[in-house]
N, C-alpha and C positions, 0 to 999 in steps of 0.2 A: 582640570575639569573638562578633560576632552574624551569623547567617545572612542575617537579613532581618527585616521586620516584617509580621505578619499581623494586620490590623485594628488596627495601631498597637501590637502587642504583640510585643516582641523575640523571637525564636527563636534558641535556642543554637546555636553553630557546631558544637558536638560532633558532630552527625550527619554534618555535611560532612567532618570531620577522618576519622571512622571510614569513611565511604564511600571517600574517596581512599586510605586506608591499605589498605583491602580490594582497590582496583584494582591498587595498586603492589606487592601481595604475591600477586596472582593470576596466572593462567595466561597472560595477555596482558600482563604488566608490562612486557616488552621492547618492546612496540609504543607504549608511552605516551611522551610528551615528556620531554626532560631536566628534572629537577627545577630550578625557579627560572627557567627559560626563560619567553619570552613565550607560547609554545604551552602551557606548563605552567599558567600563569596563566588562560589561555583554557579549559582543561580544567576548571580549579577553578570558574570561572564557570558553565561548561556544567552540572557536577555540581550547583553550588547551585541553578541553576534547575530541575533535575529534582527536587531535595529540596523546593523551595518549592511547586512543583506539587503534589507528593505531600501536603504539609502543608495546602495550601488544599483539597484534595479530601478530606482527613481530616476537615477542620473542616466542610465542606459535607455529607459523608456523616453526621456526627454531628448536625448542625442538622436534616436531613430525616428522620432515624432509618433510614436506609438499611441493609440488611443488608449487612456486609462479610465475606464469607467467606475465611478464610484458606486459601490454596493456593499452589501452585508458581507460577512465573512464567509469563505468557502469552507467545505468540509471535506477532507479527504478519507478515503477509507483507510483501514489499518494498513494494508499491504502497501498503498501508495506513499503512506507516511513513513513507513519503514525504509522503503527504496530511496526516497529522498533524503532522509536522516531527520532528526528531530528539529534541528535549526532551520533548515530549508523548509520543512514541512510546516513549522509555526509561521514563517515569513510567507509562505505561499498562501496560507489560510487567512492571515490577516492584512495582507497588502493587494490591492488591486494593480499596483505597477509591477510587483513580482509576478503575478498571473498574465499580465501582458506581455512581459519579457519571456516568460515560459512559452506563450503561444507563438512568439515571434521566433524564438530559438529553435524550437522544435517543430515547426510547421511542416518541413519537408522530411521528417523522420518516419520512415516506413520499415517494418521488418522485410527482410529478403524472403523470396520464395524458399530458398534453402533453410532458413530460420524456421518458416512455418512448417515445412516438411519434416526438419529434424523434431519440432515439438510434436507434430503428429506422430512420428514414430515411437516416441517415448510415452506417448500418453493413450493413443487409439487402442481399445480393446475390442475383441469380437462383441457384436451386439448380444446383449443378455436376454435370454429367452426365459420366460415363466410360464407355468401352467396355471390356469384357474381350474381348480378341482371342486368336486362335489362329494361329501361323504354322507352316509345315511343320517348323521347327526349334524351336518353343518357343511361349511366349505372354506376354503382358503386358497392362497396363491404360493407357488414354491418353484424353486429352481428344480428342474427335472433331476439334475445330478444329486440333490439332496435326498431324493426319495429312495426307498428300498429298491435295489436293481430290478428285482422281478416285477414288482408293481410298474415301475417306470417302463419296462419294456412291455408289458401288457397293455398298458394305456396307449404307448406309441403305436402298437400294431392293431388296436382295436378300432372299428369303425366310429366314426364322430357319434358322440353322445351315448355310446353303449357303455353300460356298467360292467365293471369287470371285478373278479374277485380272485385274489391271490394269496393263499394262506390266510393270515387273519385279516387282510386288508380289502376292503371293497371301496371302490371309487369310480368317477366317471370324469373324463376330461371334457370340460366345458369350452375351454378357448385357449389358444396359444397367444401369448403376449410378448412383444418384442419392444425393448427399451428404445426410445426415441434416439435417434443419432446426436452425437455430441455437438455443442454448439461451435461455430466458426471460431478458431483461436486467434485469428488476425487482429480484431480489436483490442483484445486484452494484450497481445504481444506488442501492438503498436504503442499502446499507453506505456507499457514497461520500457519499451525502447526510447521513447521520448523522455521519460523520467531519467533514465540513464544518460542520455545526451544532455540533458539539463544539468544534471549533477556535474558532469565533466566541464560543461562550458562554465558553470559558475565557479567550480574550483579554480579554473585558469583566471577568471575574472577578478576574483578575490585575490589572488596571488599577484597579479598585475597591478591593481588599482587600490587595494586597502592596505593600510599599515595599522597594525594593532599597538596598543600602548599598553605600558606595564600595569598590572592590575586587572586589566580586561583582556587577557590573552584568551585563546580558545580554551574552553575548559578540558578539552582532551589533551591539551599540550603538555607533554611529560615534564617539561621544564619549569612549569609554574608550580609553586609550593602547596597548591591545594588538590593538586591531581593525586589521589592516593590509590588509583587503581593500579594494581600490580599483578603480574602473571609470575 
């Protein structure tokens, strides 16, 4: 009846049983696997890892004297959840202690100027120019490169506001629009770097301080009998 060991100290399984019971009586109970099935045992392992992560971070928060403010669950966006991994993301969303440790561990993490410059080199594009045009029967916006070449050239060289006719096309260039400059990537890169740093720290802390027990192995452990994922 042990959830696992934290620093060699057994943690009672009570919290796991309570968490599973809450899931099975909750609004998404019909989406859960059949009790007793291999998938159900994998769910139990997954929930156990979430609880062990929470217990580990509660211990770290207490050791460091971190303020743990009781609040409602947090919500991560899809990208953040993927980068953290499902177990860590669930622990982060549900535990104020995990969030407090996350803030402490990642407080000094910043993307380097080289990282920002590299990101810009991969994502920066020339400013997109669009023309606002009027036609005899209406108007629209278009990239000049998508217009017939002869019409685009005539509009480009005509005085502002002058109608031009080229073959079957008649139009007037009303305005030239330039797309706004892309947002500063530093905040998004900072959060991504902090998530990566926390995952590295947490992996090390788990390896050093947690001991898993039979039946509650990591669900991705290839040695446990219910891991049927094969390549």
